[in-house]
C-alpha positions, 0 to 999 in steps of 0.5 A, a space after each residue: 461506920 468505921 472508915 477504911 484504912 487507906 494505903 498507897 502502894 508503889 511497886 516496881 520490877 525489872 530485868 537486867 537483860 529482859 529476860 535476865 537476872 530480875 527482881 522486884 520492889 514494893 513500898 506501902 505508904 501512909 497517904 497522909 503523912 508519907 510515912 513508909 509502913 512496909 517494904 518488900 524486895 526480892 531477887 527472883 532469878 532469870 525473868 522478864 521485866 513484866 514478870 518482875 513488875 507483876 511480882 512487885 505488885 503482888 508483894 506490895 498488895 500482900 504487904 498492905 494486907 498484912 497491915 490490916 487483920 480484916 483486910 479481906 472484909 468489904 470496906 476495911 481497906 482501900 489501896 491505890 497502887 502507883 506504878 511506872 509500868 503502863 502494862 501492869 496498870 492497864 491490864 489490872 485496870 481491865 482496859 488491856 487484855 492479858 494475852 501473854 501466858 506468863 502474865 495471866 496467872 500473875 494477874 490472877 494472883 494479884 487480883 485474889 489478894 484484896 477485894 476488887 473494890 478495894 484497889 485502884 491503879 495509877 500510872 506514875 512517871 519513873 522519877 516518882 517511883 524512886 523508892 521501889 526502884 531502889 529496892 528492886 535494884 538492891 534485890 538484883 544487886 544482892 542476887 548478883 552476889 548470890 544472896 537475897 535482899 535483906 531489910 537490914 542492909 537496905 539503903 533504899 529510902 534515900 529521901 525522908 518522908 515528905 507528906 506532900 509527895 502523897 498527901 496531895 493525892 485525891 482520896 482513894 475512891 471510885 471503882 477499880 481502875 479509875 485512875 488515869 493511865 499516863 504515857 509510857 515509862 517503867 524499866 528494865 532493871 529493878 526488883 523487890 520483896 519485904 524491905 527497909 529504908 535509908 540512904 543510898 550512896 551515889 556511884 560514879 559513872 561506870 566506863 566499860 561494857 556495863 551500865 553504871 547501876 545509877 543509870 538504871 535500865 536503858 531505853 531499848 528500841 527494837 527496830 522492825 522494818 515493815 513487811 514486804 510491799 509489791 515494790 520490795 522484791 523489785 528493789 524499787 525506791 519506796 519512800 515517803 514521797 511516793 504511792 504509800 503502798 500497802 503490804 503484799 500477801 507476803 508482807 502480811 504473812 511476815 507481819 504475822 510471823 514477827 507478831 507471833 515471835 514478839 508475843 512469845 518473847 513477851 518483852 515489848 511494852 510500847 509500839 511506835 510506828 512510822 505514819 506510812 501505811 506499810 508500817 502501820 499495817 505491820 505495827 497493827 499485826 503486832 499490836 493485835 497479838 500483844 494487846 497494845 496500842 500503836 503511837 505514830 511518830 512522823 520522824 520515823 517515816 522513810 526518806 522522800 526519794 523525790 523523782 526516784 520514787 518507784 524506780 529501780 536503781 538501774 532506772 535511776 542510773 539511766 535517767 539521773 546518773 549524775 544526781 545518783 553519783 552525787 547522792 552516793 558520794 555525799 550525805 548532803 546531796 538530795 535525790 532528783 526533784 526535791 527529795 531528802 538528803 541523808 543528812 536531812 533524814 539523820 537530823 529528823 531521825 535523831 530528833 525523833 530518837 531524842 523524843 522517844 528515849 526521853 518518853 520511854 526511858 527504861 522501857 522496851 519499845 518496838 519502833 516499826 519503821 523503814 530502811 533509812 531510819 533504822 540504818 540511821 539509828 544504828 549508824 548514829 549509835 555506832 558513831 559511824 560515818 554516813 557511808 556506813 549506810 551503804 554497808 548494812 543489809 536490812 531485810 523486810 520484816 527484819 529486827 534490829 535493836 539499840 539500847 540508849 542509856 541515861 549518860 548518852 551512850 548507846 549499844 547496838 544489840 541486834 542487826 537484821 535478825 530474820 530468824 522469826 521468818 525461817 
């Protein structure tokens, strides 16, 4: 019996703006020698990251099929698709539902190219998907110049073929979707269609409004304050040292509204939540709409307000006036009764930020958290002093956003958006 041809496909796609100018890239590789067999890259106009990623997958599957005349015959071809998009890998593996209307036809198109038994999917870290990433960026760069990507001009294959990069893969076997799905990573600025290879010059870091091309897409954190609880309308201190209240009826309605809004945008790739109940309930409403799981990050919990928990500002002023004055005057002062100072919270939140930016480089991640962590992330991104915390308004179920680049720079993109509630 003739052994099936075996290929590895690495694909990527992204959008500079999400949605914004978008493109995709894909490369077909011999799993034994590491040789590049085919490339594809294309600028696709304005689209989201996820659309571009699916387009890259489709291009890669078509390129592999073109290499084997009888590819549609059962057993003629076995393909392992490797992508740094957890969304595409999980959806095409059948483990996540495809709910977004833009994704359904693309997933169906990808599934029709080769027999289901011929394809398995594997998540890989972004740094192991460099070839497809470079192709995608070349395609978007070409689109910026009003042109399409051309194989003859490509410099995507920076590295010479290295058998160890792919030969170490286990044989392509098992049912579709049996490859392990890893953590989270992908991108938000790449693309691809048939392509070439060579050496890419490394650009110097760019100073100014835009990110340098070699920095890739930022980690974008969409910061969602939880919906209302019974304490919210009364403006009572409600931190991590109190009763851990649930969402009120109004809060559940708000969570549903933001879930609908985020589903329509189709840009969220991961969800991370504070461990407190009001955040977990808000995150769950969004996750149910998007078909995503929720990860818990303890560093996103609200400040422990000590003896002030459950009290209004006026009640704290009446009972603990001197302590309140000290707290308002210094970020190092803690609430009465062993609560956390803003300085302590800032260290905790900054550590969580660093963990999350490393884990989610290039992705758009929803962080469901509280007033103090969101204000802290915005303040740190702006390089503002601690007293700026008292000069920001954050409504219940409001959305803010900060983008974090590989060179350490950050950009505040949205603050206290409540348009989805109107």
